[in-house]
C-alpha positions as CSV (number, residue, x, y, z in Angstrom):
1,M,86.7,82.3,122.6
2,F,87.7,85.2,124.9
3,P,84.9,87.8,124.9
4,G,84.3,90.5,127.5
5,P,87.8,91.5,128.8
6,R,88.4,93.1,132.1
7,M,91.7,95.0,131.9
8,V,93.9,94.6,134.9
9,L,97.2,95.9,133.5
10,H,98.1,97.8,130.4
11,R,101.1,99.1,128.8
12,S,102.4,100.5,125.5
13,L,105.3,98.7,123.9
14,P,108.4,100.8,123.3
15,Q,110.5,100.0,120.3
16,S,114.1,99.0,121.2
17,P,117.1,97.4,119.3
18,L,117.0,94.7,122.0
19,M,113.5,93.6,121.0
20,A,114.8,91.9,117.8
21,L,111.7,90.1,116.6
22,A,109.4,92.5,118.6
23,V,110.6,95.5,116.6
24,S,110.6,93.9,113.2
25,A,107.3,92.2,113.7
26,L,105.6,95.5,114.8
27,A,107.0,97.6,112.0
28,V,104.6,99.8,110.1
29,I,103.4,97.9,106.9
30,A,100.5,97.9,104.6
31,C,97.3,96.6,106.1
32,C,96.7,94.5,102.9
33,G,100.1,92.9,103.3
34,D,101.6,94.0,100.1
35,A,104.3,96.4,101.2
36,W,106.7,96.8,104.1
37,G,106.8,100.3,105.5
38,Q,109.9,102.3,106.1
39,A,110.1,101.4,109.7
40,G,110.2,97.7,108.7
41,A,113.1,98.3,106.3
42,Q,115.0,100.2,108.9
43,V,114.8,97.7,111.8
44,G,114.8,94.4,109.9
45,A,118.6,94.1,110.0
46,Q,118.6,94.4,113.8
47,A,117.0,91.0,114.3
48,A,118.9,88.3,116.1
49,P,118.4,84.6,116.7
50,P,116.8,83.2,119.9
51,P,116.8,84.1,122.7
52,A,116.3,87.5,121.2
53,L,112.7,86.4,120.8
54,Q,112.4,87.2,124.5
55,P,112.2,91.0,124.3
56,A,114.0,92.7,127.2
57,I,111.9,95.5,128.6
58,S,113.4,96.0,132.1
59,G,110.7,96.8,134.7
60,V,107.8,96.4,132.3
61,L,107.5,92.8,131.3
62,D,108.1,89.8,133.6
63,A,109.1,86.4,132.1
64,Q,105.6,85.5,131.2
65,G,104.9,88.8,129.6
66,A,108.1,88.6,127.6
67,E,107.2,85.2,126.3
68,D,103.7,86.4,125.4
69,Q,105.2,89.4,123.6
70,A,107.6,87.3,121.6
71,I,104.9,84.8,120.6
72,A,102.5,87.5,119.5
73,N,105.2,89.2,117.5
74,S,106.1,86.0,115.7
75,L,102.5,85.3,114.8
76,A,102.0,88.8,113.5
77,A,105.1,88.6,111.4
78,M,104.1,85.2,109.8
79,L,100.6,86.5,109.1
80,R,102.1,89.6,107.3
81,A,104.5,87.4,105.4
82,G,101.7,85.2,104.1
83,R,99.6,88.2,103.1
84,T,102.7,89.6,101.2
85,V,103.0,86.3,99.2
86,I,99.3,86.6,98.2
87,S,99.7,90.2,97.3
88,N,102.8,89.5,95.2
89,N,100.9,86.9,93.2
90,Q,97.7,88.8,92.5
91,G,98.5,89.1,88.8
92,K,98.9,85.4,88.6
93,I,95.9,84.6,90.7
94,N,93.6,86.8,88.6
95,D,95.0,85.7,85.2
96,P,92.1,84.0,83.4
97,T,94.4,82.2,81.0
98,L,96.3,80.3,83.6
99,G,95.2,77.0,85.2
100,D,97.5,75.7,87.9
101,K,99.0,78.8,89.5
102,G,101.6,76.9,91.5
103,L,100.2,78.4,94.7
104,D,99.5,75.3,96.8
105,G,99.9,75.3,100.5
106,K,103.5,74.0,100.5
107,S,104.7,76.6,98.0
108,V,103.0,79.6,99.7
109,L,104.2,78.5,103.1
110,A,107.8,78.2,101.8
111,D,107.6,81.8,100.3
112,A,106.1,83.1,103.6
113,I,108.8,81.5,105.6
114,A,111.4,83.1,103.4
115,I,109.8,86.6,103.9
116,Y,109.4,86.0,107.7
117,T,113.0,84.9,108.0
118,K,114.3,87.9,106.1
119,A,112.1,90.3,108.1
120,T,112.9,88.9,111.5
121,G,116.4,87.4,111.1
122,I,115.0,84.2,112.6
123,A,114.0,81.0,110.7
124,P,111.0,79.1,112.1
125,S,113.3,76.0,112.3
126,Q,115.3,77.8,114.9
127,I,112.4,77.8,117.3
128,D,112.0,74.8,119.6
129,P,109.0,72.9,118.2
130,T,108.0,71.7,121.7
131,S,107.8,75.2,123.1
132,R,104.6,77.1,123.3
133,M,105.9,79.5,120.6
134,G,106.9,76.5,118.4
135,R,103.5,74.8,118.8
136,L,101.6,78.0,118.0
137,Q,103.7,78.9,115.0
138,R,103.3,75.4,113.7
139,A,99.5,75.7,114.1
140,Q,99.7,79.0,112.1
141,M,101.9,77.5,109.4
142,D,99.5,74.5,109.1
143,A,96.6,77.0,108.8
144,I,98.3,78.7,105.8
145,V,98.7,75.3,104.1
146,E,95.1,74.4,104.9
147,V,93.7,77.6,103.5
148,M,95.7,77.5,100.3
149,D,95.0,73.8,99.6
150,A,91.2,74.3,100.3
151,N,91.0,77.1,97.7
152,Q,92.8,75.5,94.8
153,G,89.6,75.3,92.9
154,V,89.0,79.0,93.1
155,L,92.6,80.0,92.5
156,N,93.1,77.7,89.4
157,A,89.8,78.4,87.7
158,Q,90.4,79.3,84.1
159,G,88.2,81.8,82.3
160,S,87.6,84.0,85.3
161,G,89.6,87.1,86.1
162,F,89.3,88.7,89.6
163,K,89.0,85.8,92.1
164,G,88.4,87.8,95.2
165,F,91.3,86.0,96.9
166,I,93.0,89.1,98.1
167,P,95.5,89.4,101.1
168,A,92.7,90.5,103.5
169,V,90.6,87.4,102.7
170,F,93.6,85.1,102.9
171,G,94.4,86.7,106.3
172,R,90.9,86.2,107.7
173,L,90.8,82.6,106.6
174,V,94.2,81.8,108.0
175,N,93.3,83.5,111.3
176,E,90.1,81.5,111.5
177,A,91.9,78.3,110.8
178,F,94.6,79.1,113.3
179,S,92.1,80.0,116.0
180,R,90.4,76.7,115.5
181,R,93.7,74.8,115.7
182,A,94.8,76.7,118.8
183,A,91.4,76.7,120.5
184,G,91.8,77.4,124.2
185,E,95.4,78.6,123.8
186,A,95.4,81.4,121.3
187,E,93.1,83.5,119.0
188,M,93.9,85.9,116.2
189,K,92.1,88.3,113.9
190,V,92.5,91.5,112.0
191,T,90.0,94.2,113.0
192,A,89.8,98.0,112.3
193,P,87.9,101.1,113.3
194,V,84.2,100.3,113.0
195,D,83.7,102.6,110.0
196,L,86.4,100.7,108.1
197,V,85.2,97.2,108.8
198,R,83.9,95.4,105.7
199,N,83.2,92.0,107.3
200,R,81.1,91.9,110.5
201,R,83.2,89.0,111.8
202,A,86.1,91.5,112.0
203,L,84.2,94.0,114.1
204,P,86.3,95.1,117.1
205,D,85.2,93.8,120.5
206,K,85.0,96.2,123.5
207,W,88.7,96.0,124.3
208,E,89.9,96.4,120.7
209,A,87.5,99.3,120.2
210,E,88.8,101.1,123.3
211,V,92.4,100.6,122.2
212,I,91.7,101.9,118.7
213,N,89.7,105.0,119.8
214,A,91.7,105.9,122.9
215,K,95.1,105.2,121.6
216,F,95.7,104.4,117.9
217,L,93.5,107.1,116.5
218,K,95.0,109.8,118.8
219,A,97.3,112.3,117.1
220,D,100.0,111.8,119.9
221,W,100.1,108.0,119.7
222,P,103.5,106.9,118.3
223,K,103.0,105.6,114.8
224,G,103.4,101.8,114.7
225,Q,103.6,101.3,118.4
226,A,101.5,98.4,119.7
227,F,99.5,98.1,122.9
228,S,99.3,95.1,125.2
229,A,97.2,94.3,128.2
230,T,96.8,91.5,130.7
231,S,93.1,90.8,131.2
232,D,90.8,88.5,133.0
233,L,88.3,87.0,130.6
234,R,85.5,84.9,132.1
235,G,87.8,84.0,134.9
236,H,90.7,83.1,132.7
237,P,93.8,85.3,132.6
238,V,95.0,86.2,129.1
239,F,97.6,88.4,127.3
240,R,96.2,90.7,124.6
241,I,98.1,92.7,122.1
242,A,96.9,95.1,119.3
243,V,99.2,96.0,116.5
244,P,98.3,99.0,114.3
245,E,98.6,98.8,110.6
246,Y,98.5,101.7,108.2
247,Y,97.5,102.3,104.6
248,A,100.4,102.1,102.1
249,A,100.0,103.7,98.6
250,S,99.1,100.3,97.2
251,C,96.2,100.0,99.6
252,L,94.5,103.0,98.2
253,T,93.3,101.3,95.0
254,C,90.6,99.8,97.2
255,H,90.6,102.0,100.3
256,G,91.4,105.5,98.9
257,Q,89.6,108.1,96.8
258,T,87.0,108.7,95.7
259,K,85.1,107.9,98.9
260,G,81.9,106.0,98.2
261,T,82.9,104.8,94.7
262,L,83.1,101.0,94.4
263,D,86.4,99.2,94.2
264,I,87.1,96.0,92.4
265,T,85.6,93.9,95.2
266,G,82.3,95.8,95.1
267,Y,82.8,97.7,98.3
268,P,82.6,101.4,98.7
269,R,86.0,103.0,99.0
270,E,86.7,104.6,102.4
271,G,88.5,107.7,101.2
272,G,91.7,106.8,103.1
273,A,95.1,108.4,102.6
274,E,98.6,106.9,102.8
275,G,99.6,106.6,106.5
276,D,96.0,106.4,107.9
277,L,95.2,103.7,110.3
278,G,93.7,100.9,108.2
279,G,93.6,97.9,110.5
280,V,94.7,96.2,113.7
281,I,96.2,92.8,114.2
282,S,94.6,91.5,117.5
283,I,96.1,88.5,119.3
284,V,94.9,86.8,122.5
285,L,97.1,84.3,124.4
286,A,95.6,82.3,127.2
287,H,97.6,81.7,130.4
């Protein structure tokens, strides 16, 4: 939707107690969505209800930038919450003796909302549904329901163990459904350094690759700090944000040692270590 960015302004995003949702949403967590990192546990209690969704960064973000920042943080937080629900239910999903897992769209969304609210201190119901943030969050929540309801046949199949419906797959499907629902207004995906990408549709574009290589992979880049930019894409101004995610111990079953050996999904393990950059949430908001 928004290929070929030309960056006109860029900034790193400092973490501040004033950025309630911003801080909690950008906390370091597992890329597979199954564990909140220490930073998330530390800052989650600092969240406040709206208008704290409008992060105050004096002299850095104007009103438009603050709104973009808050929307992106909210979308990232809900994606992570949904992945956590899927991760927490992997045992049930892969149990060959169970039929109906009780993981339809309505149930998974309810659990995701509970996690989102606990992490951010803000319930989606507190956000004006007629606002841009409210519309986009509704589109994302509808995408979660769509993906879960569309995959009931796979999830509830008896006699088969591993279903392949892992948090990363759930996240990709939700992002694709969301981007379709929000076409022309927003776009979202999870990418990673090129050598870690397992699905070609997740390959980083030029802007994402530059952020990953020039910032997130540098030893002096503050861990967990996101990067945003205002760009002109095909004549249309957009806000872009990239949020780094790091391997937690639970990620290493698939992404750790021994490098090159196959994990349960059939992909070669990357040989990663806890704390390594494992993925990047990338969000585009059109102006």
